[in-house]
Each structure stands twice: as structure tokens, then as C-alpha cells.
C-alpha angles and dihedrals in degrees: 000000000000118000110265114175090185089069090050094053123096110270092244091055096050093073097032115126109213123232110268113214125207116281111273120235091239092055092052090050090053096044102041105018088234122155134192091044126180120201115211097156109094106049093249123161107258090212094056120202122350125244095265092052091046091052091048090050091053092049095045091050088071090066102045091116087073129069115256123250099281092206095047091225099174095044092046091051091051092047091047089056091047095051100031093237138117118272087240088070092063130089117185122215143187087255120327086280086072095056091047089057090046090055090054092047094048100043110022130080132164092269097056136063145229127207129211138149131267109263091024122142111303095233093070097068091040093053092045096048093044091065093043097248123141118257118212111196120201117211113253124232111286125251094264093055118103087241095042114194090006130133113286100207093189090057090047093049090053090061095053116103140152090290095054111109102165135031117188121206120175111203107210094018127224125245098014100047089222124141146195122236122239101250094049094045094048092048090051093052091047091052095057120105119246088250092066128074117210114211114199108195108206101175093140102034095112089067094057112104100193123105090206094055111115119257098194092192087077090064099056095104091051097048117040090186093059122106122185122196126200137175141208091209097088123036093012092054098229101121093131093055097053109219128152138142148208127228116206149131107308091243091055090047089051091056092047090052089056090065097032111112116244113261091005092157114056124228096251091051092049092051095044094048093048091051093044091059090063096046099090092160094060093045090052092049089052092051093047091049088053094047092052092042092051091054090046093052094043091055093045094048092048089055089054089052093233125148109251125184120227110256137195093188133074093272141057127222115217135187111224091196089232137052105309096212097082091044090052092048092049090053091049090056087057091053097255119125117200129159127265111204103200088127086069090054090256099120097166096046136093129193115220119200115215112244135170120310091262093048092048092051091051093047092051091049091049091048091051091051092046092052091053093059 
């Protein structure tokens, strides 16, 4: 019998579609021979790390011959001060993606279920299917709704039953930019049975400039079945170092740490993230860059008469009104990388990351040219 690794794989893995990242700059250079490329596809911070994080990176690089602190003591202490919680409530991850996978590994089995919304972050279905659990997907709000493509919490609640172990809510959501208001979100969490964990994924929350926007981390003491995930990849500019974390009841964190891989956050990432938390000036510059860039893109997209969806992240979802693939390809040939989202069943849409003023101008010009083809 010929060797067939597919037949050796777990049944849930055989049909699993892997996560597809944004096209790297180096790949575009190889494929198209294009130079002077800008990448606005992966919701990265165009400013990158701040000066304190850069200094910490340089210092930590001197010690890379040693294993990192497996418990992440310094970073956990800094996060505990930031969130007003005990260090025992914190689980560190190789990006928040890592803690999302840990949650699936710790709490899902083939005989239980997880609930999330249509158009929610692509990692949720991957993590759920990888462990063989059943995914129940609630329809998102329709196009005519004021929060088009957003999470319909009533539809999600209707799918929760005694076998539901995890509910994923991204707030704001990627790739749609949509969000859930505080009162509605808190009521949803409060309505969940004690047998269901609610994961509120707040990867983009630092970009939200609204005092009324829910910070679910403030509700941890009230809801023991609440888990909040955050990342340093976005507003803190550390995407290349991969560091994120979960905040939860200490007992939940204890279970997550049972499946967490040893030394899952490297020493440079630990040092950079700890330093980034104390660099309020850089965080504010990143937020201001995003605010101005959002206004710039909104004006430019309105001039192109394209449908854009309101966003609280550092990106905007647009509907090209035609298959997005050729538009994407035409932009690539101009050296501008954006993100097609056909894998989310949005074949006419593109997600545009907000960059610097110069990058945004170039992206808008490339989009205009692409639409004329």
C-alpha cells in the first residue's frame, strides 16, 4: 500500500483549510518583479514598534542564547497592573491566535460545540475543526442592517445549548470592522449558562475612540465564564514578534496553562511587550495616525463611490461591486498589497489596512486605477 499521510491524519484535519496570511512583500517582488511595495493587507501598525520597545529588543537580543522566562513574570506583572487583576488571571500566547487555539484544545472535544458569527475571524473555525468539535455559525446581520455583516447576538444566543462550551465574539470584528455595544454585549454574557465560556476577542480595542465602547476586561470579576483576549500585534506594533494574552478566571487560566506550550513566547517578545506597555506616547501616536488615516480613506472611498463598512479597527472593508480578485491583482501590479476576503465568503470585497498618509494616498490611487480596468 502506498504511503498516504492524508489517511493517517485525524478526520477533522483532513478537510481543514489552513489560514491564508496576506501576501508577503518578498513574494510579490519574486512573482511580479515589482519594487517600492507597500503592504496594507494584514492590519499591521504602519509605525511599527515604539522607541522603548526597540530599545528593549536590542537589549534582549544579547540573551537569546538562553531560554525565555517560561512564566513571563515581568510581562504578567505589567499586564496585571494595566488591567487591575492578579497575574494568575493571565495566560500568555504566541499572539492572541495562540490563546484562541489553547481555548479550543482545553475545552472542546468532538462531542461538544462552539458558536461564532458568520464573517467572524477565520481562526475560530480553524481552531474548532482542528480538535474535531462542531462549529455552529450564526448568520450575521444582513446588508440592509445598520450594522451590516456584524454579529447578531440574538442569532448566536439561539444556537447555544447544553453542549456549547465556547462562544467567540470579536469586538471589533475582523474583517468587517463591526462591533457590539456595551449594554448588548454585557446582557449576552450574563445570559450564558455556566457551562459555556464566552471569549471576547479585543485585538483592535486600542484603536477605538469611544468612551462608551465596552472593555470586557472590566467585567471579569462579575462573570467567571468570561475570557478576554488581547494582542500586541496591532496598536503596539509588534506583529513580527507574536505576543498576545488572555484574561480570565484564575481557574480557567490554570487550565489554559496546562495546554500552553513551554516557552511559547520568546524572550525578545516578552521584553518588547513589557516595554511597549509603558510607552504611552507611541501608543497615542499610533492611535492618532489611525484616526487621521481612517478619515482620509473614508473621504477617498466616498469619492470612488464604493460601499465601505463602518469600522472601529485599523482597516476598512469595501465592496468593489464586482469580483474582487482582478481588482486585487491590478493593485498588486502597482506594488500595493491589500487583502481579498473571498475566504470569508465575501468575493466582491477587499479589506484595506490603514497606513501612513503617504501610503493611504498611494493605495487610493492604485484602487482607482484598478477599478478603471
